[in-house]
C-alpha positions, 0 to 999 in steps of 0.5 A: 499499499502507498504510504502517501495515501495513509497521511490523508486517511489519518488526517481524516480519521483524526478530524472525525475524532475531534468532531465526535468529541466536540458534539458531546460537549455542552456549549454552556460549560465553558471551562474556566482557568479560575476553578480551584484558584483564588478569586482574582483580587480587585477593588471596585466602587460600589454603585451609588456609594462612596465605598469600594468592594473587594472579595477579601471582605467576604473571606470566610463566607460562601458567596456568589458573584454574578456578572450582569448589565442592564443592557443584557436580555439574558440578565432579565431572564435570570432576575426572578431567580436572583430575587428568589435567592435573595429572599431565601438568604442562603448565600450572599449575592454580589454582582459585578455591574459590567460595562454599564452606566450607573444611571441605567444600572440604578434604574434596573435595580430600582425595580428589584435589587437582589444584591447585597453589594453592587460593585461597578466594572464600567470599563470591563477590566475586572471582567477580563481578570475573571475571564468573562465571556459575556453576561450573565455569568455566575461564580461560586466562591468558597469560604477560602476565597477559591472559585469553585464553579462557574455558570455561563448564561441565566442562573437557575435554582437547580444550579445554585442548589447543587453548588451549595450542596457541594460546598456547605 
């Protein structure tokens, strides 16, 4: 058999394997290099206040960091879930208002604010450190300040319940 014919055949088989693996992947599961590592240190101004927020302030607590913006249609979809989480008071819910204006963010929150703290990332620099692809995204941070999970897209109570069962 001609060895030159084996090269294209090998490449074709390799591509088939890659496609087969790719078809089994869940597009909502975007791997994060932060899983198992400390949440990046940052300091951000808090919306409508003269104070700042840093993740170190929540050291010793399990908490959720939700990345959202008033312009995000998927954020509207998850808003009811976040309001329910706030009502349950099971875990501190911090948001990072991402690439938004203070006025529009405040107007959004006037209709219902599920967050305990609303740090602002107007330029998106903190989002870069977090590896944010878009909004909404939510991170589970454990008591040691380590990122344990990341969810891309609208958050659900099922996801939060699973996360909290794993860390508490």
